[in-house]
C-alpha positions as CSV (number, residue, x, y, z in Angstrom):
1,M,90.9,65.4,117.7
2,P,90.9,62.5,114.7
3,I,91.3,65.4,111.6
4,I,94.8,66.4,111.3
5,V,95.8,69.3,109.8
6,D,99.0,69.2,107.5
7,I,98.6,72.8,105.8
8,D,102.5,73.9,107.8
9,I,104.3,70.9,106.0
10,M,102.8,72.2,102.3
11,L,104.2,75.6,103.2
12,A,107.4,74.3,104.8
13,R,107.8,72.4,101.2
14,R,106.5,76.2,99.4
15,K,108.6,78.0,101.4
16,M,105.4,80.1,101.9
17,Q,104.9,82.5,104.6
18,V,101.5,82.4,106.6
19,G,100.7,85.9,106.0
20,V,101.7,85.3,102.5
21,L,99.0,82.5,102.0
22,A,96.5,84.0,104.0
23,E,96.3,86.9,102.0
24,R,96.7,84.6,98.8
25,I,93.2,83.1,99.9
26,G,91.7,86.2,101.2
27,I,91.6,85.4,104.9
28,T,93.4,87.0,107.4
29,P,95.9,85.2,109.7
30,A,94.4,84.4,113.0
31,N,91.6,83.0,110.9
32,L,94.5,81.0,108.7
33,A,96.2,80.0,112.4
34,V,92.8,79.1,113.2
35,L,93.0,76.9,110.7
36,K,96.1,75.1,110.4
37,N,96.2,74.9,114.0
38,G,93.3,72.4,114.3
39,R,91.1,74.6,115.9
40,A,88.5,75.1,113.3
41,K,85.1,73.6,113.7
42,A,84.4,73.8,109.6
43,V,86.5,74.3,106.9
44,R,84.3,75.9,103.8
45,F,84.6,74.5,100.6
46,A,85.4,77.6,99.2
47,T,88.6,78.0,101.9
48,L,89.4,74.6,100.8
49,E,89.3,75.3,97.0
50,A,91.7,78.1,97.1
51,L,94.5,76.5,100.2
52,C,95.1,74.5,96.9
53,D,95.1,76.7,94.3
54,V,97.9,78.6,95.6
55,L,99.4,76.0,97.6
56,E,99.1,73.4,94.5
57,C,97.8,70.5,96.2
58,Q,95.1,68.0,96.4
59,P,92.6,67.8,100.1
60,G,93.7,64.8,101.0
61,D,97.4,67.1,100.9
62,L,95.8,69.3,103.4
63,L,93.7,67.2,105.9
64,R,94.1,63.7,107.7
65,W,92.4,61.5,109.4
66,E,94.0,59.7,112.8
67,P,92.3,57.3,114.5
68,G,92.0,58.5,118.8
69,P,91.3,57.3,121.4
70,E,87.4,57.3,121.2
71,A,87.5,55.2,117.8
72,D,89.2,52.1,119.7
73,A,86.8,52.9,122.6
74,S,84.3,52.7,120.2
75,E,85.2,49.7,118.7
76,A,85.3,47.1,122.6
């Protein structure tokens, strides 16, 4: 998937555990794991806002796009 989720990087920078972050943003640790492992199909802006608030970062610190093999194939 070309969208990369960097929540683990921000957690490490803030020296915060996943359970603490989940509690502070108001979602279950299981749902946060789905998001941080890149298995989520969507993210609500309210959740993204809460992540940015708690982690004191910008959305671009949490999400980035990297071209994948399908992007290369469409250029051919």
